[in-house]
C-alpha positions in Angstrom: 23.2 -3.4 25.7 25.6 -0.5 25.1 25.1 0.9 21.6 26.9 3.7 19.8 25.4 5.3 16.8 27.9 7.0 14.5 25.9 9.7 12.6 22.9 11.7 13.8 21.2 12.1 10.5 17.8 10.7 9.7 18.7 7.0 10.2 21.1 7.4 13.1 19.0 9.7 15.2 15.7 7.8 14.8 17.4 4.5 15.3 19.4 5.7 18.3 16.3 7.2 20.0 14.2 4.1 19.4 17.0 1.7 20.7 17.2 3.8 23.9 13.4 3.7 24.2 13.8 -0.1 24.2 16.0 0.2 27.3 19.4 0.1 25.7 22.1 2.7 26.6 22.8 4.7 23.5 25.4 7.2 22.6 25.0 9.1 19.4 28.1 10.5 17.9 28.5 13.3 15.2 31.5 15.4 14.1 29.2 18.5 13.8 29.5 20.2 17.2 26.7 22.6 16.4 24.3 19.7 15.7 25.3 17.9 18.9 24.8 21.1 20.9 21.4 21.5 19.4 20.4 17.9 20.2 21.5 18.4 23.8 19.0 21.3 23.8 16.3 19.0 22.2 16.5 20.9 18.9 16.1 18.3 16.1 18.1 18.6 12.8 15.1 17.0 10.9 11.4 17.1 11.1 9.9 13.7 12.1 6.6 13.4 14.0 7.2 12.4 17.6 11.0 12.4 17.4 11.6 15.4 19.7 9.4 13.9 22.4 11.1 10.5 22.1 14.6 12.0 22.3 13.7 14.3 25.3 12.2 11.5 27.3 15.2 9.1 26.9 17.7 11.8 27.5 15.9 12.6 30.8 15.9 8.9 31.6 19.7 8.7 31.1 19.5 6.2 28.3 20.4 8.5 25.4 23.3 11.0 25.1 25.1 12.9 22.4 28.8 13.6 21.9 31.4 14.6 19.3 34.0 12.3 20.9 33.9 9.1 18.8 36.7 7.4 20.7 35.0 7.8 24.0 31.6 6.8 22.6 32.9 3.6 21.0 35.3 2.4 23.6 32.9 0.4 25.8 30.2 -0.3 23.2 28.8 -3.8 22.6 27.7 -2.7 19.1 28.6 0.3 17.0 26.2 1.3 14.2 27.5 3.2 11.2 24.7 5.5 10.1 26.5 8.1 8.0 25.4 9.4 4.6 25.9 7.6 1.3 24.9 10.2 -1.3 25.2 9.5 -5.0 28.7 10.1 -6.3 29.0 12.8 -8.9 29.6 11.5 -12.4 28.6 7.8 -12.1 25.7 7.5 -9.7 27.6 5.1 -7.4 27.1 5.5 -3.7 29.8 7.7 -2.1 31.2 5.5 0.6 33.9 7.9 1.8 32.0 8.7 5.0 31.4 5.0 5.7 35.1 4.1 5.3 36.3 7.2 7.3 34.0 6.3 10.1 35.2 2.7 10.0 38.9 3.7 10.4 38.0 5.9 13.4 35.9 3.1 15.0 38.6 0.5 14.4 41.2 2.7 16.2 38.9 3.2 19.2 37.2 -0.2 19.9 38.2 -2.2 23.0 37.1 -5.8 23.6 34.5 -7.7 21.6 32.5 -5.3 19.4 29.9 -5.8 16.7 30.2 -3.2 14.0 27.0 -2.7 12.1 26.5 -1.0 8.7 23.1 0.7 9.1 23.8 3.1 6.2 22.5 2.0 2.8 25.5 0.5 1.1 26.2 -1.5 -2.1 26.9 -5.2 -2.1 30.4 -5.9 -0.8 30.7 -2.8 1.4 30.8 -5.0 4.5 33.7 -6.9 3.1 35.7 -3.6 2.7 34.6 -2.5 6.2 36.0 -5.7 7.6 39.2 -5.3 5.6 39.8 -1.8 6.9 39.2 -3.0 10.5 41.7 -5.8 10.1 44.2 -3.3 8.6 43.8 -0.7 11.4 43.3 -3.0 14.3 44.5 -6.5 13.4 44.1 -7.9 17.0 40.6 -6.5 17.5 37.7 -8.9 18.3 35.4 -7.2 15.8 32.4 -8.7 13.9 31.0 -6.8 10.9 27.2 -7.1 10.3 24.8 -5.6 7.7 21.5 -4.3 9.2 19.7 -2.1 6.6 17.0 0.2 7.6 13.5 0.3 6.2 12.1 3.6 7.6 9.6 5.7 5.9 10.1 9.4 6.4 7.1 10.7 8.3 6.4 7.3 9.9 9.9 6.3 11.0 9.3 5.7 14.7 6.3 3.5 14.1 8.3 1.6 11.4 11.2 1.1 13.7 9.0 -0.2 16.6 6.6 -2.2 14.5 8.7 -3.3 11.5 7.6 -5.5 8.6 10.9 -7.3 9.0 14.4 -6.9 10.5 17.2 -8.0 8.1 20.5 -9.0 9.7 23.4 -10.1 7.5 26.0 -12.2 9.3 27.2 -15.8 9.4 28.9 -15.4 12.7 27.2 -16.9 15.8 28.7 -14.3 18.2 27.4 -11.4 16.1 24.1 -13.1 15.7 23.7 -13.5 19.5 24.5 -9.8 20.0 22.1 -8.6 17.3 19.4 -10.9 18.7 19.7 -9.3 22.1 19.6 -5.8 20.6 16.3 -6.6 18.8 14.9 -8.8 21.6 12.3 -6.1 22.6 10.7 -6.5 19.2 10.1 -10.2 19.7 7.0 -9.3 21.7 5.5 -7.8 18.5 6.4 -11.0 16.6 8.5 -8.9 14.2 10.1 -11.3 11.7 13.9 -11.4 11.8 15.7 -12.6 8.7 19.2 -13.8 9.3 21.1 -14.1 6.0 24.5 -13.5 4.5 26.0 -10.1 4.6 26.1 -9.5 0.9 22.5 -10.7 0.6 21.4 -8.3 3.3 23.0 -5.4 1.5 21.2 -6.3 -1.7 17.8 -6.7 0.0 17.7 -3.0 0.8 18.4 -1.9 -2.7 16.1 -4.5 -4.3 13.2 -3.4 -2.0 13.6 0.3 -2.9 14.0 -0.4 -6.6 10.8 -2.5 -6.6 8.8 0.2 -4.8 10.1 2.8 -7.2 9.0 0.5 -10.0 5.5 0.3 -8.7 5.3 4.1 -8.5 6.6 4.5 -12.0 4.3 1.8 -13.4 1.2 3.4 -12.1 2.3 6.8 -13.3 2.7 5.5 -16.8 -0.7 3.8 -16.5 -2.0 7.3 -15.4 -0.8 8.8 -18.7 -2.6 6.1 -20.6 -5.8 6.8 -18.6 -5.6 10.4 -19.6 -5.3 9.4 -23.2 -8.2 7.0 -23.3 -10.5 8.6 -20.8 -10.1 6.1 -17.9 -9.7 6.9 -14.1 -6.3 5.8 -12.7 -7.7 5.8 -9.1 -10.1 3.0 -10.0 -7.5 1.2 -12.0 -5.2 1.3 -9.0 -7.9 0.0 -6.8 -8.9 -2.7 -9.3 -5.4 -4.1 -9.6 -4.5 -3.5 -5.9 -7.3 -5.7 -4.6 -5.3 -8.6 -6.1 -3.3 -9.6 -3.0 -0.4 -10.6 -5.3 -0.1 -6.9 -6.2 -1.3 -5.0 -3.2 -2.6 -1.4 -2.9 0.5 0.3 -1.6 2.7 2.5 -3.8 0.0 2.5 -6.5 -0.9 6.2 -6.1 -0.3 8.1 -9.3 1.5 11.4 -8.9 4.3 13.6 -10.1 7.1 11.1 -9.6 9.2 9.8 -6.6 11.8 11.8 -4.8 13.4 11.9 -1.4 16.6 10.6 0.2 16.3 6.9 -0.8 14.7 6.0 -4.1 16.6 8.3 -6.5 20.1 7.5 -5.1 19.4 3.9 -4.4 18.1 3.1 -7.9 21.2 4.8 -9.3 23.5 2.9 -7.0 21.8 -0.4 -7.9 22.2 0.3 -11.6 25.9 0.9 -11.0 26.3 -2.4 -9.1 24.6 -4.2 -11.9 26.8 -2.6 -14.5 30.0 -3.3 -12.6 28.8 -7.0 -12.1 27.9 -7.4 -15.8 24.3 -8.0 -14.8 22.5 -4.9 -16.2 19.1 -4.1 -14.7 17.0 -2.9 -17.7 13.8 -2.5 -15.8 15.4 -0.3 -13.2 17.1 1.7 -15.9 13.6 2.4 -17.4 12.2 3.4 -14.0 14.9 6.0 -13.5 14.5 7.4 -17.0 10.7 7.6 -16.8 10.7 9.1 -13.4 13.1 11.9 -14.4 11.0 12.7 -17.4 7.8 12.7 -15.4 8.9 15.4 -13.1 9.6 17.7 -16.0 6.3 16.8 -17.6 4.4 18.1 -14.6 5.5 21.6 -15.4 4.1 21.2 -18.9 0.8 19.9 -17.4 0.5 23.2 -15.5 1.3 25.3 -18.6 -1.4 23.4 -20.6 -4.0 24.6 -18.1 -3.0 28.2 -18.1 -4.6 30.0 -21.1 -2.1 32.1 -23.1 1.4 33.2 -22.1 2.3 32.5 -18.5 5.1 35.1 -18.4 4.6 37.6 -15.6 1.7 35.6 -14.1 1.7 34.2 -10.6 1.4 30.4 -10.0 0.9 29.1 -6.5 2.5 25.9 -5.2 1.0 24.0 -2.4 3.6 21.6 -0.9 7.3 21.5 -1.5 8.7 18.4 0.2 8.8 15.1 -1.6 6.1 13.7 0.7 4.1 15.0 3.7 5.2 14.8 7.3 8.9 15.5 6.5 11.0 18.5 5.7 13.0 16.6 3.1 13.4 18.4 -0.2 15.9 16.0 -1.8 14.8 15.3 -5.4 11.3 16.6 -4.6 9.1 16.9 -7.7 8.2 20.5 -6.7 11.7 21.5 -7.7 11.3 20.4 -11.3 7.8 21.9 -11.5 9.0 25.3 -10.2 12.0 25.4 -12.5 9.8 24.5 -15.6 7.4 27.3 -14.7 10.1 29.8 -14.0 11.7 29.0 -17.4 8.5 30.2 -19.0 8.5 33.4 -17.0 6.0 32.5 -14.2 6.2 34.2 -10.8 6.1 31.5 -8.1 4.6 31.8 -4.6 4.7 28.7 -2.4 3.8 27.3 1.0 4.8 24.1 2.8 4.1 23.3 6.5 7.7 22.2 7.2 9.8 22.4 4.1 10.4 26.1 3.5 13.8 26.4 5.2 15.1 23.4 3.2 13.5 24.7 0.0 15.3 28.1 0.3 18.6 26.5 -0.6 17.1 24.5 -3.6 14.9 26.9 -5.5 15.5 30.6 -6.3 13.3 33.6 -6.8 10.3 32.0 -4.9 8.1 33.9 -2.6 7.4 31.8 0.5 4.2 32.5 2.4 2.4 31.2 5.5 -0.8 29.5 4.3 -2.5 27.9 1.4 -4.8 30.9 1.0 -1.9 33.3 0.7 -0.6 31.1 -2.1 -3.9 31.5 -4.0 -3.9 35.4 -3.8 -3.7 36.8 -7.4 -2.6 33.4 -8.8 -3.4 32.4 -12.3 -3.1 28.8 -11.3 -2.7 26.8 -8.1 -0.7 23.5 -8.1 -1.2 21.0 -5.3 2.2 19.1 -5.3 2.5 17.5 -1.8 -0.6 16.0 -0.1 -0.2 17.5 3.4 -3.3 16.9 5.5 -4.1 20.6 5.8 -4.5 20.7 2.0 -7.2 18.0 2.0 -10.2 20.1 3.1 -9.5 23.6 1.7 -12.3 26.1 1.2 -12.2 25.9 -2.6 -14.7 28.7 -3.1 -12.4 31.0 -1.1 -9.4 29.8 -3.2 -11.3 30.7 -6.3 -12.2 34.2 -5.0 -8.6 34.9 -4.1 -7.3 33.9 -7.6 -7.2 36.0 -10.7 -7.3 32.8 -12.8 -9.3 29.6 -12.3 -7.0 26.6 -12.8 -6.3 24.1 -10.1 -3.9 21.3 -10.9 -4.0 18.5 -8.4 -0.9 16.4 -8.9 -1.9 14.0 -6.0 -5.6 13.5 -6.9 -6.7 14.7 -3.5 -9.9 16.2 -4.7 -12.8 14.7 -6.7 -13.0 16.6 -10.0 -16.7 17.5 -9.4 -15.8 19.2 -6.1 -13.2 21.4 -7.8 -15.6 22.3 -10.6 -18.4 23.0 -8.2 -16.2 25.8 -6.7 -15.9 27.4 -10.2 -12.4 26.1 -10.9 -11.0 24.4 -13.9 -9.5 21.0 -12.9 -6.6 18.9 -14.0 -5.6 15.8 -12.0 -3.4 12.8 -12.7 -4.8 10.0 -14.9 -8.3 11.1 -14.9 -9.2 11.4 -18.5 -9.2 14.6 -20.5 -8.9 18.0 -18.8 -12.3 19.3 -18.1 -13.5 22.9 -18.4 -16.6 24.9 -17.4 
C-alpha cells in the first residue's frame, strides 16, 4: 500500500517507520524543512529507542522517504494519515484542532482518485465529522473516506507497541475504507492482534477514555500512598496486593510524583471539555486532574520536609527530568514542579538526565545541568530521584553520601529499599512507605 503520513512528530514518525517496515511504501510529510533535512540525514527529532535504526534501514530499502511537498506526497496515496499535534487550547483546555483542519484542507486539495483519510492524531469526538465536511467543501467530487484510527503508543516502547499492539481500533462504517485499513494492518494478523472495527465517533472516544482511565489508576494509587504514609503502611505491598486481582491488574499502580507527558494531561482536559459541552460532566476525571496537579506541587514540600533548617542557598540534586524514562519528553514532567517549588524557597538546583537536558533547558531556568548522577550529588544537601532511568537503579549509595554535604535522599519512584538507603548512611523518604525514617 502507498501511505502518506502528514506530520513527523512522535506519532507520525514512529507510525510511518513501522508501516514501512511492514513493507508498505511510506512518505512522511512535514512543513518544517529543517526537520525533513535532519531526517534525511538520519537525525531524529525525538529520542525513542530503536527509532533511528528503523528509519535508516527502511530509507535504504526505498520504502520510506521524507518531503515538505504535501501535494506530491498525497497525490498517489491509498491512505493519508493525519498525525499533527493537538495541544491543549489556552483558556479552556479543549484540544486545539487548527493543525488538523489546516492539514485536512491541504490534503483535500491534493488527493487524486480513491483515498482513505485517517485521523491518527488524538482528537475529540466529532472531529472526523468536521474533517469529512471540510473535504466535501474543498473537493466535492473527491472519492474520499474518513476514518478514525487512534494510536496507543507508550513513549520509550513505541516501536514494540506498534508492532505488537494490545488492539487496533478503526472507526469506520464504510466497506471500502474497512478493506483498505484491513490491508494496511494485514501484517499484524500474524501476531493475532485484535482489530476492533467500530463507529468513527466511538473510536475517537476510546482513545480519550483509555487515557483517562490509566490516569485515574495512577492518581488512585498516589492517594493511597498518602494514606499509607499517614498510617504506616507500604504502598508497594498494597499495589501488589490489589494488582494480583486480575480484575484490577498490576499496571499503572506504581506510586510516584504524578503523571505527565504528552498524552494524559492534555487528553484528560480535552475529555472534560467534551463532557462539559455535551452536558455529561465527568466528575471522576475532574478529580483526577485536580489531584494530580496538587500532587506535583506536594513533591517539592516533601523534599523541603527532609532538609533540616532553611534551604535557601543550599544545593539540591535532581536525578531525572523527563516525565518517564527512555524518552526526552519534558511536557508536564513532575520534575518541573519540584524544581520550581525548591527554587521558590531559595534552593540551588543541579540536575542530570540521560536524554532530557536539551528539552529541559527551555522549561526550567537557573538550573546547572551536569553529566552524571555523581556530579549531581557533589555538595548537595539533598538528592531527589524523580525519574527512574535504569542507570539510577544501582547507584553506589556510599559514594553518593560521601559526595554530599547533607544526607537526605528522596526517592519519588520507590526504586530503592529504605534499608539499603539507610545502610549507606543516608536519611530516606519514599512514596507511601510510612513515616520518614532517620538515623
